[in-house]
C-alpha positions in Angstrom: 21.1 32.1 5.7 19.5 34.0 2.9 16.3 32.4 1.4 15.3 33.4 -2.2 11.7 32.7 -3.1 11.4 32.4 -6.9 9.5 30.9 -9.7 10.9 29.0 -12.7 11.3 31.1 -15.8 11.1 34.5 -14.0 13.7 36.8 -15.4 13.8 39.0 -12.3 14.5 35.9 -10.2 17.3 34.9 -12.5 18.9 38.3 -12.1 18.8 38.1 -8.4 20.3 34.5 -8.5 23.1 35.9 -10.7 23.8 38.7 -8.3 23.9 36.5 -5.3 26.3 34.1 -7.1 28.5 36.9 -8.3 28.8 38.1 -4.7 29.6 34.6 -3.5 26.7 34.6 -1.1 25.2 31.4 0.3 21.5 31.1 -0.1 18.6 28.6 -0.3 16.3 28.7 -3.3 12.6 28.2 -2.5 10.7 27.6 -5.8 7.1 28.6 -5.6 4.2 27.8 -8.0 3.5 30.1 -10.9 -0.1 31.0 -10.1 -0.1 33.8 -7.5 -3.0 32.4 -5.5 -0.9 29.3 -4.7 2.0 31.3 -3.3 0.9 31.1 0.3 4.4 30.6 1.7 5.7 33.8 -0.1 2.7 35.8 1.3 3.4 34.5 4.8 7.0 35.7 4.7 6.6 38.9 2.8 3.0 40.0 2.7 2.9 39.8 -1.1 2.8 37.1 -3.8 5.3 38.6 -6.2 8.7 37.1 -6.6 11.7 37.4 -6.2 11.6 37.8 -2.4 14.8 37.6 -0.4 14.5 36.8 3.3 17.3 36.9 5.8 17.5 34.6 8.7 16.1 35.8 12.1 19.4 34.5 13.6 21.3 37.2 11.7 19.0 40.0 12.9 19.3 38.7 16.4 23.1 38.6 16.2 23.4 42.1 14.8 21.1 43.5 17.4 22.9 41.9 20.3 26.4 42.8 19.0 25.9 46.1 17.3 22.6 47.4 18.6 22.4 50.5 20.8 23.3 49.9 24.4 21.4 51.6 27.2 23.6 53.6 29.6 
């Protein structure tokens, strides 16, 4: 599942939501506080405090690696 970290009133976040909706993708919105120092959760997942941040599930990465990753011979 995709997770979108965003703040209310952010035009860049709105554009990302519109793109995700237009593509018909399922995602979860995580609204963060406006003041950057309070965005601890965003910093933990991305290393930054700016939004938007789109995070993909570790389950997806694991699945792709196990099904499509390079195989040792």
